[in-house]
N, C-alpha and C positions, 0 to 999 in steps of 0.2 A: 390137825395141828402137828401131829408127829411127822407127817409127810414133809411139811415145811422145815421142821428141825432136821430131818434126814437130808434134804436137799442143801440146806445151809452147811451142814457138817461135810457133805461131799465137796462143796465149793471151797470151804476152808482147807480141807485136806489136799485138794488139787492145787491150790495156790501156795500152800505152805511147804509142800514136798515136791520132789521130782517124780513125775509119773511117766513111765515109759510108753512107747507107742507100739501098736501092732504092725508088723511088717507083712501085710497081706498082699497077695497077688491082685492085680488090677481087676480081673473079673469078679473076684470075691468082694472087693471094695464096692464095685458097681452094684452087685446084688444087695449087699448090706445097706447101701445108700437108698436104693429103691424101696426096700422093706421098711427102713426107718422113716423115710418120707411118707410112705403110705400110712404107717402107724400114726405119725404126727398129724397128718391130715384127717385121719379117722377120728382121733381124739378131739381135734379142733372142731370138726363137724358136729360131733355129739355135744360138745360144750356150747355150740352156737357161735363160735368166734371165727369161723372160716369166712374169708372174704369171697365176694363174687355175686 
């Protein structure tokens, strides 16, 4: 339950205030995107919601 409250608070904070962005080089963005995508896919597979 507290996880949901934390996510809701994060969404409210990002919509109510100006949040800056990171100015990362393209190769760093690529690595971060691949790692994030793998992590999201792993969690989806564990939860049983991965398509395929």
